[in-house]
C-alpha atoms as one frame of an Amber mdcrd trajectory, in Angstrom:
protein
   3.431 -68.599  28.272  -0.183 -67.395  28.305  -1.799 -65.944  31.428  -4.318
 -68.783  31.706  -1.598 -71.406  31.348   0.591 -69.732  33.989  -2.298 -69.490
  36.389  -3.361 -73.109  35.911   0.215 -74.318  36.438   0.612 -72.133  39.533
  -2.697 -73.347  40.957  -1.762 -76.947  40.220   1.558 -76.579  42.005  -0.158
 -75.133  45.092  -2.594 -78.045  45.387  -0.354 -80.937  44.285   0.796 -83.373
  46.936   3.426 -85.147  44.840   5.667 -82.190  43.970   7.392 -81.826  47.349
   8.146 -85.576  47.557   9.573 -85.248  44.048  11.959 -82.556  45.268  12.783
 -84.865  48.175  13.987 -87.380  45.563  16.238 -84.745  44.032  17.529 -83.767
  47.465  18.279 -87.428  48.245  20.170 -87.808  44.979  22.413 -84.834  45.818
  22.813 -85.191  49.585  23.533 -88.932  49.565  26.406 -88.461  47.143  27.851
 -85.585  49.125  27.746 -87.617  52.335  29.413 -90.620  50.681  32.183 -88.377
  49.396  32.596 -87.019  52.925  32.598 -90.563  54.307  35.363 -91.606  51.881
  37.411 -88.496  52.715  37.166 -89.156  56.457  38.191 -92.758  55.873  41.230
 -91.781  53.822  42.396 -89.148  56.304  41.958 -91.455  59.266  39.413 -89.218
  60.958  36.461 -91.524  60.456  37.427 -93.814  63.310  37.693 -90.842  65.643
  34.370 -89.273  64.689  32.237 -92.423  64.580  34.025 -94.855  66.880  31.260
 -94.567  69.444  28.908 -96.451  67.068  30.873 -99.661  66.964  28.329-101.126
  64.544  29.025-104.496  62.993  27.825-105.497  59.546  25.049-107.692  60.992
  23.886-104.980  63.382  24.017-102.335  60.679  21.910-104.410  58.300  19.368
-105.096  61.024  19.130-101.419  61.918  18.794-100.342  58.311  16.101-102.933
  57.583  14.191-101.761  60.661  14.369 -98.135  59.536  13.298 -99.059  56.005
  10.326-101.093  57.242   9.275 -98.374  59.703   9.396 -95.563  57.142   7.550
 -97.616  54.560   4.840 -98.335  57.138   4.664 -94.683  58.170   4.406 -93.622
  54.544   1.552 -96.031  53.831  -0.233 -95.039  57.030   0.135 -91.338  56.231
  -1.352 -91.684  52.752  -4.142 -93.890  54.070  -4.940 -91.410  56.823  -4.890
 -88.549  54.317  -7.449 -90.295  52.120  -9.689 -90.908  55.126  -9.282 -87.275
  56.218 -10.275 -86.075  52.750 -13.393 -88.246  52.790 -14.384 -87.167  56.293
 -13.716 -83.483  55.660 -15.586 -83.539  52.360 -18.572 -85.278  53.915 -18.623
 -83.459  57.247 -17.822 -79.934  56.036 -17.793 -79.362  52.279 -15.862 -80.860
  49.330 -14.645 -77.372  48.461 -12.109 -77.383  51.295 -10.181 -80.318  49.787
  -8.383 -78.398  47.031  -8.378 -75.041  48.827  -7.208 -76.204  52.269  -6.218
 -79.852  52.717  -4.070 -80.369  49.627  -2.320 -77.003  50.078  -1.100 -77.736
  53.576   2.703 -77.731  53.694   2.949 -79.720  56.944   1.407 -82.774  55.274
   3.648 -82.365  52.229   6.767 -82.047  54.371   6.104 -85.178  56.432   5.488
 -87.282  53.339   8.665 -85.904  51.751  10.676 -86.615  54.895   9.538 -90.241
  55.041  10.438 -90.732  51.375  13.857 -89.130  51.835  14.655 -91.304  54.889
  13.427 -94.454  53.145  15.569 -93.866  50.068  18.616 -92.889  52.110  18.386
 -96.067  54.212  17.960 -98.178  51.066  21.069 -96.623  49.531  23.160 -97.202
  52.667  21.995-100.822  52.813  22.739-101.304  49.134  26.259 -99.883  49.509
  27.196-102.350  52.219  29.486-105.060  50.931  30.764-107.914  53.031  31.853
-106.628  56.428  32.217-103.008  55.314  30.129-100.594  57.371  29.905 -96.935
  56.425  29.729 -95.634  59.961  28.943 -92.004  59.128  26.139 -92.938  56.746
  24.799 -95.418  59.288  24.815 -92.726  61.969  22.948 -90.240  59.736  20.413
 -92.928  58.785  19.824 -93.692  62.451  19.217 -90.023  63.213  16.803 -89.770
  60.273  15.004 -92.905  61.489  14.593 -91.533  65.009  13.311 -88.247  63.676
  10.811 -90.160  61.530   9.062 -91.214  64.720   9.030 -87.623  65.975   7.720
 -86.325  62.643   5.006 -88.990  62.563   3.836 -88.142  66.093   3.811 -84.474
  65.127   1.713 -85.288  62.069  -0.862 -87.158  64.168  -1.131 -84.245  66.585
  -1.221 -81.708  63.737  -3.909 -83.583  61.815  -6.072 -83.933  64.928  -5.893
 -80.172  65.452  -6.119 -79.261  61.783  -9.329 -81.197  61.111 -11.245 -79.590
  63.964 -14.125 -77.379  62.746 -12.659 -74.279  64.373  -9.325 -74.793  62.578
 -10.977 -75.320  59.193 -13.193 -72.239  59.382 -10.348 -70.157  60.819  -8.102
 -71.035  57.895 -10.834 -70.321  55.350 -11.435 -66.986  57.074  -7.746 -66.067
  56.813  -7.740 -66.907  53.106 -10.900 -64.864  52.626  -9.449 -61.767  54.304
  -6.343 -61.961  52.122  -8.474 -62.095  48.955 -10.739 -59.244  50.095  -7.730
 -57.030  50.750  -6.205 -57.878  47.363  -9.410 -57.336  45.357 -10.803 -54.343
  47.270  -7.732 -52.249  48.000  -9.451 -48.950  48.839 -10.868 -48.170  52.266
 -14.367 -46.740  52.481 -12.874 -43.722  54.273 -11.367 -42.525  51.003 -14.021
 -40.842  48.800 -14.283 -41.908  45.203 -16.604 -41.203  42.273 -19.672 -43.414
  42.489 -21.003 -43.039  38.969 -19.597 -44.814  35.963 -18.300 -42.740  33.088
 -20.560 -42.794  30.114 -19.692 -45.505  27.647 -21.014 -46.097  24.132 -24.455
 -47.669  24.040 -23.353 -50.605  21.915 -19.956 -52.315  21.708 -17.923 -52.138
  18.546 -17.261 -55.868  18.758 -18.002 -58.856  21.011 -15.441 -61.543  21.815
 -16.894 -64.907  22.838 -15.377 -67.859  24.656 -13.872 -70.040  21.954 -12.146
 -72.535  24.232 -13.581 -75.140  26.553 -16.395 -74.240  28.919 -15.249 -73.511
  32.440 -15.299 -71.281  35.498 -13.488 -67.946  35.401 -10.666 -68.220  37.937
  -8.559 -65.139  37.303  -8.170 -62.211  34.929  -5.014 -60.257  34.151  -6.492
 -56.801  34.616  -3.213 -54.953  34.073  -2.698 -56.496  30.639  -6.261 -55.742
  29.549  -6.092 -52.143  30.774  -2.754 -51.632  29.020  -4.134 -53.037  25.766
  -7.186 -50.802  25.993  -5.052 -47.720  26.583  -2.772 -48.575  23.676  -5.765
 -48.909  21.363  -7.494 -45.801  22.716 -10.666 -47.684  23.647 -12.380 -49.499
  26.498 -12.748 -53.207  27.331 -15.646 -54.638  29.305 -15.201 -58.056  30.865
 -18.691 -59.546  30.801 -18.698 -62.319  33.460 -17.501 -62.073  37.043 -14.817
 -64.137  38.723 -16.424 -67.442  39.666 -18.979 -67.441  36.832 -19.347 -70.454
  34.568 -18.859 -69.466  30.925 -19.934 -71.868  28.210 -18.549 -71.990  24.676
 -19.732 -69.080  22.500 -20.926 -67.044  25.485 -19.801 -63.367  25.521 -16.471
 -62.831  27.193 -15.583 -59.249  26.239 -17.387 -56.186  24.903 -14.982 -53.896
  23.054 -15.610 -50.162  22.711 -13.936 -47.606  20.469 -10.413 -48.419  19.339
 -10.357 -51.578  21.475 -12.354 -53.289  18.732  -9.099 -53.778  16.814  -7.475
 -55.908  19.539  -6.967 -59.518  18.460  -9.231 -62.108  20.066  -6.408 -64.400
  21.176  -4.716 -61.541  23.042  -7.853 -61.007  25.110  -8.655 -64.681  25.689
  -5.217 -65.550  26.998  -5.633 -62.924  29.745  -8.368 -65.078  31.302  -7.770
 -68.297  33.256 -10.499 -70.956  33.277 -10.816 -74.028  35.454 -13.217 -76.683
  36.642 -13.508 -75.447  40.244 -13.558 -72.019  41.820 -10.464 -70.830  43.678
  -9.877 -68.056  46.213  -7.111 -66.228  44.376  -9.312 -63.478  42.859 -12.766
 -64.608  44.003 -13.816 -62.575  47.075 -17.088 -64.467  47.564 -15.651 -67.994
  47.477 -14.545 -67.939  51.113 -18.089 -66.850  52.017 -19.452 -69.692  49.889
 -17.305 -72.287  51.659 -18.232 -71.030  55.127 -21.934 -70.916  54.271 -21.729
 -74.468  52.889 -20.091 -75.633  56.126 -22.804 -73.915  58.153 -25.807 -75.253
  56.241 -24.351 -78.764  56.125 -23.861 -78.626  59.905 -27.522 -77.579  60.190
 -28.769 -80.475  58.071 -30.793 -83.181  59.885 -28.128 -85.775  59.054 -25.396
 -83.894  60.954 -27.344 -81.565  63.278 -24.355 -79.631  64.639 -25.425 -75.991
  65.146 -22.295 -75.205  67.158 -20.159 -75.777  64.044 -22.522 -73.476  62.169
 -21.942 -70.826  64.843 -18.182 -71.156  64.306 -18.741 -70.561  60.586 -20.895
 -67.508  61.349 -18.068 -66.156  63.517 -15.812 -66.093  60.457 -18.578 -64.761
  58.195 -19.074 -61.953  60.703 -15.360 -61.189  60.526 -15.274 -61.233  56.718
 -18.456 -59.185  56.324 -17.077 -56.454  58.572 -13.891 -56.358  56.494 -15.909
 -56.036  53.274 -18.101 -53.332  54.806 -15.069 -51.153  55.463 -13.936 -51.172
  51.824 -15.157 -49.879  48.500 -16.688 -52.931  46.856 -18.128 -51.459  43.671
 -15.029 -50.624  41.677 -16.169 -51.440  38.163 -13.868 -49.096  36.280 -10.107
 -49.385  36.049  -8.588 -46.164  34.756  -5.203 -45.285  33.324  -2.819 -42.683
  34.770  -4.772 -39.932  32.997  -8.027 -40.954  34.667  -9.559 -42.390  31.502
 -11.595 -45.595  32.047 -10.009 -48.499  30.180 -11.455 -51.653  31.714 -14.865
 -52.476  33.174 -14.410 -55.329  35.603 -17.404 -56.131  37.816 -17.139 -57.423
  41.360 -19.863 -58.333  43.875 -21.446 -55.403  45.726 -22.281 -55.061  49.415
 -25.773 -56.509  49.050 -24.362 -59.608  47.328 -22.113 -60.329  50.304 -24.915
 -59.777  52.825 -27.325 -62.027  50.918 -24.721 -64.758  50.575 -23.985 -64.591
  54.294 -27.530 -64.504  55.639 -30.211 -65.990  53.406 -29.320 -69.688  53.234
 -28.227 -69.910  56.861 -31.422 -68.176  57.976 -33.578 -70.617  56.012 -31.697
 -73.706  57.165 -31.225 -72.561  60.750 -34.653 -71.121  61.478 -35.363 -74.030
  63.812 -32.195 -73.490  65.849 -32.375 -70.944  68.645 -28.588 -70.918  68.676
 -28.354 -69.811  65.038 -31.044 -67.162  65.317 -29.353 -65.571  68.312 -25.900
 -65.628  66.723 -27.156 -64.144  63.452 -28.939 -61.330  65.252 -25.801 -60.595
  67.260 -23.812 -60.428  64.020 -26.256 -58.126  62.242 -26.669 -55.743  65.171
 -22.933 -55.597  65.752 -22.341 -54.757  62.080 -24.965 -51.997  62.244 -23.129
 -50.475  65.180 -19.615 -50.794  63.740 -20.043 -50.121  60.007 -20.758 -46.773
  58.310 -24.424 -45.751  57.840 -24.351 -46.480  54.102 -24.110 -50.205  54.970
 -27.068 -50.249  57.371 -30.051 -50.531  55.004 -29.460 -54.124  53.908 -28.427
 -55.185  57.411 -31.686 -53.810  58.853 -33.634 -55.606  56.152 -31.982 -58.889
  57.103 -32.810 -58.202  60.754 -36.468 -57.818  59.862 -36.424 -61.042  57.838
 -34.702 -62.803  60.727 -37.383 -61.737  63.175 -40.164 -62.752  60.778 -38.538
 -66.176  60.386 -38.501 -66.549  64.174 -42.167 -65.558  64.419 -43.123 -67.977
  61.650 -41.241 -70.930  63.135 -41.899 -70.719  66.879 -45.339 -71.029  68.459
 -44.731 -69.991  72.038 -44.105 -66.360  72.873 -41.356 -67.363  75.304 -39.453
 -69.186  72.533 -39.786 -66.179  70.253 -38.393 -63.946  72.970 -35.448 -66.278
  73.663 -34.629 -66.758  69.975 -34.680 -62.976  69.445 -31.923 -62.259  71.982
 -28.588 -61.356  70.350 -25.902 -63.713  71.646 -22.346 -63.838  70.269 -22.013
 -67.474  71.441 -25.354 -68.524  70.011 -26.771 -69.893  73.238 -25.426 -69.614
  76.739 -23.229 -66.578  76.375 -23.786 -63.038  77.521 -25.378 -60.581  75.156
 -22.843 -59.856  72.447 -24.047 -56.302  71.735 -26.830 -54.139  72.943 -29.859
 -54.554  70.720 -30.062 -51.977  67.982 -33.257 -49.924  67.826 -35.304 -50.804
  64.796 -38.857 -51.640  63.833 -39.467 -55.390  63.977 -42.539 -55.196  61.803
């Protein structure tokens, strides 16, 4: 199976709600038969009356109980799906549509509750269908009753979980956790470890160019190991032209091949790249930033006007930006064991991350004292905690922040208040001592 096909299938499995309920069907098919065999064995050995005599269920009572459990689980199932659709609409409108596939549909708690309701519903239907005349399968009835009682517990848990999960702080916290995992997987080297900063000299012009011959789409993932191995085997170098997250149309350049790599077949290279219709976090270190920035600027829009949610998003951006600042983020060359460059694979640099974090939020939040104070606290804290090589762009953003404050506020007192660094935005103590820099 090709790399792009494997990746698409894997990504689909992660974000599909129906797969776990499907496995619940398989589990029902196996478990129900095992329990019926056990029920028959207990009946034949005479132990059934001893183990389930406390039930004392009659045929009429058993049917009534089973019908109640069936009706309850069907209602819970419908309510859960209805609530999920409403949650998706609210989350997409209140935060950003990009959290639907990356967060909501990948949540295992929601999948498990739906699967449990389906399993209990099918099990109760089977027990009811197996009843004939006055025959009551006491063990199966007991298990169905336990499953029915637990359905209520699971449903109450789901309500509590959803109420907590859909809070802004929970959403941004989860996106932040995903973002840190991607940053650590893409940028593996700490900034404390020295590395060559200059690229090895490559030929001025490629021997051959490979274009995108499939459907247009967004680059989701690239199998770097396969490409580097192919380049080493051919004795050449491969340059991957776009970055992860870029949209590549048909006939746009996909690879530049240098030296012996020009002999590599096109289909071998193309199948190392996975395309899709929407960005994902798997290999895209800036996508978590993009989601958090979208949440922040939507919260700052006049229609929503919720700067506190924007501050929560900045908290996570602050966390992610510090993690990026402590790693080497310009690792374009992938070398073989002999130190020879085999693959050029571009990733965003430090300035890209800083611009993505600051520019849009600064423009949209210039009228919010809360946002200005929180952004200054973030920038000054990063200047104090990150190595000096990261300071230049942070100081530039501080200057732009102060100029935005001066341009937006008329009164000197408002300018002074908006210029105070505050880790809570407004109302908290000073997050860090102001860094010394020239405001003008």
